[in-house]
C-alpha positions in Angstrom: 121.0 -48.4 154.9 119.3 -51.6 155.6 117.9 -51.8 159.1 119.1 -54.8 161.1 116.7 -57.6 161.1 116.1 -59.7 164.2 115.3 -63.3 164.6 114.2 -64.8 167.9 117.0 -66.4 169.7 115.9 -69.9 170.8 117.4 -73.1 172.5 114.5 -75.5 172.7 112.2 -76.5 169.8 108.4 -76.7 170.4 109.0 -80.4 170.9 111.4 -79.8 173.7 114.5 -80.6 171.6 117.8 -78.6 172.0 118.5 -76.9 168.8 121.2 -74.5 170.0 123.4 -76.7 172.1 126.4 -74.2 172.2 124.2 -71.6 173.9 122.8 -73.9 176.6 123.1 -72.0 179.9 125.1 -73.6 182.7 122.3 -74.8 184.9 122.3 -77.8 187.3 119.7 -80.4 187.2 118.2 -78.9 190.4 118.1 -75.5 188.9 116.3 -76.9 185.8 113.8 -78.6 188.0 113.3 -75.3 190.0 112.6 -73.3 186.8 109.9 -75.9 185.9 108.5 -75.7 189.5 108.2 -72.0 189.3 106.4 -72.1 186.0 103.9 -74.7 187.0 103.3 -72.8 190.3 102.7 -69.5 188.6 100.3 -71.1 186.1 98.2 -72.5 189.0 98.4 -69.3 190.9 97.3 -67.4 187.7 94.3 -69.8 187.2 93.3 -69.3 190.9 93.7 -65.6 190.5 91.5 -65.4 187.5 88.8 -67.3 189.5 89.2 -65.0 192.4 88.8 -62.0 190.1 85.6 -63.4 188.5 84.1 -63.8 192.1 84.8 -60.1 192.8 87.5 -61.0 195.4 90.3 -59.2 193.7 90.5 -55.8 192.1 92.5 -55.3 188.9 94.2 -58.5 187.6 96.1 -59.1 184.3 96.4 -62.8 183.5 99.9 -64.2 182.8 99.3 -67.7 181.3 101.6 -68.2 178.2 104.2 -65.7 179.4 105.6 -67.7 182.3 108.9 -68.5 180.5 109.7 -64.8 180.2 108.7 -63.9 183.7 110.4 -66.9 185.5 113.5 -67.2 183.3 114.2 -63.4 183.5 113.9 -63.1 187.3 116.0 -66.3 187.8 118.9 -64.6 186.0 119.1 -61.8 188.6 120.8 -61.4 191.9 118.5 -60.8 194.9 119.8 -57.1 195.3 119.0 -56.3 191.6 116.0 -54.0 191.2 112.8 -54.9 189.5 110.5 -52.2 188.2 107.3 -54.0 186.9 104.3 -53.2 184.9 100.9 -54.4 186.1 101.2 -57.9 184.6 104.6 -58.6 186.3 103.5 -59.8 189.7 105.3 -63.3 189.3 108.7 -61.7 189.0 107.9 -59.8 192.2 106.8 -62.8 194.1 109.8 -64.9 193.1 112.0 -61.9 194.1 110.6 -61.9 197.6 107.5 -59.8 197.5 104.7 -61.5 199.5 101.8 -62.9 197.7 99.1 -61.7 200.1 100.5 -58.1 199.5 100.0 -58.6 195.8 96.4 -59.5 196.4 96.1 -56.4 198.6 97.6 -54.3 195.9 95.1 -55.7 193.4 92.3 -54.5 195.8 93.9 -51.0 196.1 95.0 -51.5 199.6 97.9 -49.3 200.8 99.7 -52.2 202.6 100.2 -53.7 199.1 102.7 -50.9 198.4 104.7 -51.3 201.6 107.6 -53.3 200.2 109.7 -55.2 202.7 113.1 -53.6 203.2 115.0 -56.5 201.9 112.9 -56.9 198.7 114.2 -54.8 195.9 111.1 -54.0 193.8 108.7 -51.3 193.2 104.9 -51.9 193.2 103.4 -52.6 189.7 103.1 -49.5 187.5 99.7 -48.8 186.1 100.8 -45.9 183.8 101.9 -47.6 180.7 105.7 -47.3 180.2 106.4 -45.1 183.2 108.4 -47.8 184.8 111.0 -47.5 182.1 111.9 -43.9 183.0 112.0 -45.0 186.8 114.3 -47.9 185.8 116.7 -45.5 184.2 116.7 -43.4 187.3 117.4 -46.5 189.5 120.2 -47.6 187.2 121.8 -44.1 187.4 121.8 -44.3 191.2 123.6 -47.6 191.0 126.1 -46.2 188.6 126.8 -43.1 190.8 127.1 -45.0 193.9 129.4 -47.6 192.4 127.2 -50.4 193.2 127.3 -53.7 191.1 123.6 -53.8 190.7 121.2 -53.8 187.8 117.8 -52.4 187.3 115.4 -54.5 185.2 112.0 -53.3 183.9 109.2 -54.8 181.9 106.4 -53.6 179.6 104.3 -55.1 176.8 104.4 -54.3 173.1 101.9 -51.5 173.7 104.3 -49.9 176.1 106.9 -49.7 173.4 104.7 -47.1 171.7 105.0 -44.7 174.6 107.3 -41.7 174.9 108.6 -42.9 178.2 109.9 -46.1 176.4 112.2 -44.0 174.1 113.2 -41.5 176.6 114.4 -44.1 179.1 116.4 -46.1 176.5 118.0 -42.9 175.2 119.0 -41.8 178.7 120.4 -45.2 179.6 122.3 -45.4 176.4 123.7 -41.8 176.7 125.0 -42.5 180.3 125.8 -46.2 179.8 123.6 -47.3 182.6 123.3 -50.8 184.2 119.7 -51.3 183.0 117.8 -54.1 181.2 114.6 -53.3 179.3 112.3 -56.1 178.7 109.4 -55.9 176.4 107.0 -58.9 176.5 105.5 -58.8 173.0 102.4 -60.8 173.4 101.0 -59.7 170.1 98.4 -57.2 171.3 98.2 -53.9 173.2 94.8 -54.9 174.7 93.0 -55.4 171.4 95.4 -53.7 169.0 97.6 -56.1 167.1 101.3 -55.3 166.9 101.4 -54.6 163.3 98.9 -51.9 163.8 100.9 -50.1 166.6 104.1 -49.5 164.7 105.8 -49.8 161.3 108.8 -51.3 162.8 109.1 -55.0 162.1 110.2 -55.8 165.7 110.5 -54.0 169.0 114.2 -54.9 169.2 114.9 -52.6 166.2 113.9 -49.8 168.3 116.9 -49.9 170.6 119.3 -49.3 167.7 118.6 -45.5 167.7 119.4 -45.4 171.3 122.7 -47.1 170.8 121.9 -50.0 173.0 122.4 -53.7 172.6 119.1 -55.1 171.4 118.0 -58.8 171.2 114.9 -60.7 170.3 114.3 -63.9 172.0 111.6 -66.7 171.9 109.8 -65.7 175.1 108.1 -69.0 175.4 111.5 -70.8 175.8 112.6 -70.4 179.4 116.2 -71.4 178.7 116.6 -69.0 175.8 115.1 -66.2 178.0 117.3 -67.1 181.0 120.5 -67.1 178.7 119.7 -63.7 177.1 118.7 -61.9 180.3 121.7 -63.4 182.2 124.1 -62.1 179.5 122.4 -58.7 179.5 122.6 -58.6 183.4 126.2 -59.6 183.3 127.1 -57.1 180.8 125.3 -54.3 182.7 127.0 -55.3 185.9 130.3 -55.1 184.2 129.7 -51.6 183.0 129.1 -52.5 179.4 125.8 -50.7 179.3 122.1 -51.3 178.9 120.2 -53.9 176.8 116.7 -54.0 175.2 115.2 -57.5 175.0 112.2 -58.3 173.0 110.6 -61.4 174.3 108.1 -62.8 171.8 105.2 -64.2 173.7 101.6 -65.1 173.4 99.1 -64.4 176.2 96.6 -67.3 176.3 93.9 -65.3 178.1 92.4 -61.9 178.2 94.4 -58.7 178.6 92.9 -58.3 182.0 89.9 -59.4 184.0 88.3 -55.9 183.6 86.0 -56.6 180.7 88.4 -57.6 177.9 87.1 -60.4 175.6 89.8 -61.6 173.3 87.4 -63.5 171.1 86.3 -60.1 169.7 89.7 -59.5 168.2 91.2 -63.0 167.8 90.2 -65.9 165.3 89.1 -69.0 167.0 92.1 -70.7 165.3 94.9 -68.3 166.6 95.3 -69.6 170.1 95.6 -73.1 168.8 98.7 -72.0 166.8 100.5 -71.0 169.9 99.6 -73.8 172.3 102.0 -76.1 170.5 104.8 -73.6 171.6 103.3 -73.2 175.1 106.2 -72.7 177.6 105.2 -75.3 180.1 104.6 -78.1 177.5 107.9 -77.4 175.8 110.1 -77.4 179.0 108.2 -80.4 180.5 109.1 -82.4 177.4 112.7 -81.4 177.7 112.9 -82.4 181.4 111.0 -85.6 181.0 113.4 -86.7 178.3 116.2 -86.0 180.8 114.5 -87.9 183.6 114.2 -84.8 185.6 110.4 -84.3 185.9 107.6 -86.7 186.4 103.7 -86.5 186.8 104.2 -86.9 190.5 106.6 -83.9 190.6 104.0 -81.7 188.7 101.1 -82.8 190.9 103.2 -82.0 194.1 103.8 -78.5 192.7 100.1 -78.1 191.7 98.9 -78.9 195.3 101.5 -76.7 196.8 100.4 -73.8 194.7 96.7 -74.3 195.4 97.4 -74.4 199.2 99.7 -71.4 199.0 97.1 -69.3 197.2 94.5 -70.4 199.5 96.6 -69.4 202.5 97.7 -66.1 201.1 94.2 -65.0 200.2 93.0 -65.7 203.6 95.8 -63.6 205.0 94.8 -60.8 202.7 91.2 -61.1 203.8 92.2 -60.9 207.5 94.5 -57.9 207.1 93.3 -54.7 208.7 90.9 -52.7 206.5 91.8 -49.4 205.1 90.5 -46.3 206.6 90.5 -42.6 205.2 92.6 -41.3 208.3 95.0 -44.2 207.8 95.5 -43.5 204.1 96.2 -39.9 204.8 98.7 -40.7 207.5 100.5 -43.2 205.1 101.2 -40.4 202.6 104.2 -38.7 204.5 106.5 -39.3 207.3 105.0 -36.3 209.0 101.5 -35.4 207.9 101.3 -31.8 206.7 98.9 -29.4 208.4 96.4 -29.2 205.3 96.0 -32.9 205.4 95.7 -33.0 209.2 92.9 -30.5 208.7 91.2 -32.6 206.1 91.4 -35.7 208.4 90.0 -33.8 211.3 87.0 -32.5 209.3 86.4 -36.0 208.1 86.5 -37.4 211.6 84.3 -34.6 212.9 81.5 -35.7 210.4 81.3 -39.0 212.3 83.3 -41.2 210.0 
């Protein structure tokens, strides 16, 4: 039997031309502008965060430049009561879903307040364990189904995450129980330094959903309109009881895997990034909007300045937040601190800490 082959679904060419008119999503001019605003804002935020990480003012940070179309387009397709279960690179989706930026900075530093999600924000904190959020997403989706709620759980990982057991277990569970879940793989070509073709014999991540019996799609992850359309279709299907979907978004991260010592020049050729810059999501969508008279240099500069100011204000807020303490960390673990932890806390305090 011939295994189904996937080709990336796309709407915009690298030159910003519509090549799939019949699949254009129904978005107003203002919504199109909003997508561009969010991508530009996220790019500037990412650049500032990289700088902060280099200065030692953040903890762990995974750059997102090059992947904005997948992140922004997918979140924009959700309802605010849909639930996001992110990996460690997926901070932008959380922010645009309502998670405060200053808490993201605190999370990066390991501060417990970074994990205190506001009650009206339907997300979990970023998962560090590769692929574990996929299993959690299946559980959240099962809860929605059992409660009869018209809500969807969406989760993200990279191509490296698709090599984990949790990835397969989650999809199998979601398929077996026909759950309202959307599994997104941001295939940016590398699991840290290991290229995709050395991780798996599969020709695509999308093929891996077939065995689980779930709908699988490959999309050009650097085309924000294509991502929005594919995720919106998957979310609507899930909400209507038609089951889960696996979406492979073909991306390219322009920077390192993380700011924790990764050097992409050691495993990429000098020419490789140049091949992808022509497909870069901001350039592509900017050309499309400019041709429609919906985006100008003034618009872009306005968003750039807004992003710079927001990041500056939010890092100041994070800096001023009350510092963590050992007793405070212990007390934050349970509603009622158990006796053995109370004993440890008392011993710690007795030593003059």
